[in-house]
Structure formats: structure tokens, C-alpha cells
C-alpha positions, 0 to 999 in steps of 0.5 A, a space after each residue: 183920096 186923089 179925088 178929095 185932093 183935087 176937090 179941096 184944091 179946086 174948092 180953095 182956088 176956084 169954087 170959093 171965088 165963084 161962090 163969092 161972085 155969085 153972092 156967097 150962098 151958092 150950094 149947087 149949080 145945075 147944068 144941063 144940055 140937050 141930046 145931040 143927034 149921032 150925025 152931029 156928034 160924028 161930024 164934030 169929032 171928024 172936024 176936030 180930028 181933021 183940024 188936029 191933023 192940019 195943025 201938026 
């Protein structure tokens, strides 16, 4: 119920405009990404944590 509420609002406010920008016939938009090495993920999360501590 909650998910359908958010989807209907997202469709009304954002997705409809995006569909029209892309030609109006958009049915799905695939997205993909490559697997990141664990060392890259750890260094990313450490840098995010450190930057959040510095900002506080």
C-alpha cells in the first residue's frame, strides 16, 4: 500500500516528465553496473565516514 502510494506520486511528478523528455514511449530504462572489488568498497565507505566526521 505504501509502495504504491510512493510509486504513483513518483510517476506523477517525475517519471511522466522523464518519459516525455525521452520521447513519450518509454516502457523501461535498464541500468547496470560492474561489481566493485571489496577493497574499493571498504575504502569508499571509510572515506565517507571520515568526511562525515569532519563535517560535524
